[in-house]
C-alpha positions in Angstrom: -21.9 -16.4 6.1 -24.3 -14.0 7.8 -21.6 -11.4 8.3 -20.5 -11.6 4.7 -24.0 -11.2 3.4 -24.7 -8.3 5.8 -21.5 -6.5 4.8 -22.4 -7.0 1.1 -25.7 -5.3 1.7 -24.4 -2.5 3.9 -21.2 -1.7 1.9 -22.9 0.1 -1.0 -24.9 2.3 1.5 -21.8 3.1 3.5 -19.8 4.0 0.4 -22.6 6.2 -0.8 -22.7 7.9 2.6 -18.9 8.5 2.3 -19.4 10.1 -1.1 -22.3 12.2 0.3 -20.2 13.3 3.2 -17.4 14.3 0.9 -19.6 16.3 -1.4 -21.6 17.9 1.4 -18.6 19.3 3.1 -19.0 22.8 1.7 -22.5 23.4 3.0 -22.6 21.3 6.2 -20.6 19.0 8.5 -18.4 16.7 6.5 -15.7 17.0 3.9 -13.0 15.2 2.1 -11.2 13.8 5.1 -14.4 12.4 6.7 -15.8 11.1 3.4 -12.5 9.4 2.6 -12.3 7.7 6.0 -15.9 6.4 5.5 -15.1 5.0 2.0 -11.8 3.5 3.3 -13.7 2.0 6.3 -16.1 0.4 3.9 -13.3 -1.3 2.0 -11.7 -2.4 5.2 -15.0 -3.8 6.4 -15.3 -5.8 3.2 -11.8 -7.0 3.8 -12.7 -8.3 7.2 -15.9 -10.0 6.1 -15.0 -11.4 2.7 -11.3 -11.9 3.2 -8.5 -9.5 2.1 -7.5 -11.7 -0.9 -11.0 -11.5 -2.4 -11.2 -7.7 -1.9 -7.7 -7.2 -3.2 -8.7 -9.1 -6.4 -12.0 -7.1 -6.8 -10.5 -3.7 -6.2 -7.5 -2.3 -8.1 -5.3 -2.2 -5.0 -2.1 -1.8 -7.1 -3.5 1.5 -8.3 -3.9 3.0 -4.8 -0.7 5.0 -4.9 -1.8 6.5 -8.2 -5.1 7.5 -6.7 -3.4 9.1 -3.7 -1.1 11.0 -6.0 -4.0 12.1 -8.2 -5.7 13.6 -5.2 -2.6 15.6 -4.3 -2.2 16.7 -7.9 -5.9 17.6 -8.2 -5.7 19.7 -5.0 -2.6 21.5 -6.4 -4.2 22.1 -9.8 -7.3 23.7 -8.2 -5.1 25.8 -6.0 -2.8 27.0 -8.8 -5.5 27.3 -11.4 -6.6 30.8 -10.5 -3.1 32.1 -11.7 -4.2 31.3 -15.2 -7.2 33.7 -14.8 -5.3 36.6 -13.3 -6.0 35.6 -9.7 -3.6 34.7 -6.8 -2.7 31.3 -5.5 -5.9 29.6 -4.0 -8.1 32.6 -5.0 -10.9 30.3 -5.9 -13.2 33.2 -6.9 -11.0 33.9 -9.9 -12.4 31.0 -11.9 -14.7 32.3 -14.7 -17.7 30.2 -13.7 -20.8 30.8 -11.6 -20.1 30.1 -7.9 -16.4 29.4 -8.5 -15.4 29.0 -4.9 -18.1 26.4 -4.2 -17.2 24.2 -7.2 -13.5 24.6 -6.6 -13.9 23.6 -3.0 -15.9 20.6 -4.0 -13.1 19.5 -6.3 -10.6 20.0 -3.4 -12.9 17.9 -1.1 -13.0 15.1 -3.7 -9.2 15.3 -4.1 -8.7 15.1 -0.3 -11.2 12.1 -0.1 -9.3 10.3 -2.8 -6.0 10.7 -1.1 -7.3 9.8 2.4 -9.2 6.7 1.2 -6.2 5.5 -0.9 -3.8 6.0 2.0 -6.0 4.2 4.6 -6.9 1.3 2.3 -3.2 1.0 1.3 -2.2 0.8 4.9 -4.8 -1.9 5.6 -3.6 -4.0 2.7 0.0 -3.4 3.6 -0.6 -4.7 7.1 -2.7 -7.6 5.9 -0.3 -8.5 3.2 2.6 -8.7 5.7 0.6 -11.0 8.0 -0.6 -13.2 5.0 3.0 -13.5 3.7 4.3 -14.5 7.2 1.5 -17.0 7.6 2.2 -18.5 4.2 6.0 -18.7 4.8 5.5 -20.4 8.2 3.1 -22.9 6.8 5.4 -23.7 3.9 8.4 -24.1 6.2 6.6 -26.8 8.2 5.9 -24.6 11.2 2.4 -24.4 12.6 0.3 -21.4 11.4 0.0 -20.0 14.9 3.5 -19.1 15.8 4.6 -22.5 17.1 1.5 -23.3 19.1 0.3 -26.8 18.2 -3.1 -26.9 16.5 -5.9 -29.2 17.3 -5.0 -31.6 14.5 -1.5 -32.1 15.9 -2.9 -33.3 19.2 -1.3 -33.1 22.6 1.9 -34.9 21.4 4.0 -31.7 21.7 
């Protein structure tokens, strides 16, 4: 109970720090990879504290592959975009806006963060999903939930 309450209070701050780290990557330490890892770690922390099933229901876990792909597509679009303005591939200064390289790099950082966060959260739920499915199948088949080790309810009869 205390852990769940603490995580609920800390998670928004951690996620905000992840977004800050992502967006601050062009001017200081940080960037898309680090920010994506912090955001993913926040979701994993919620999964440990509240239970993976509750977090899976709250977040759109089924959409994680789409988020990962959108990050890759976003990165590619920013990299190829200068060709439309007479520039070369990844020539971010070719965009006709003030400070084009800064804003294009920010978009790339966000794309990287989306891909990294989606991949890590997806891996977490894939691993947890496998263990939940194994636990459910063992319990349904009459085996004990702890890989054949008798539980306290079964006593010392085994």
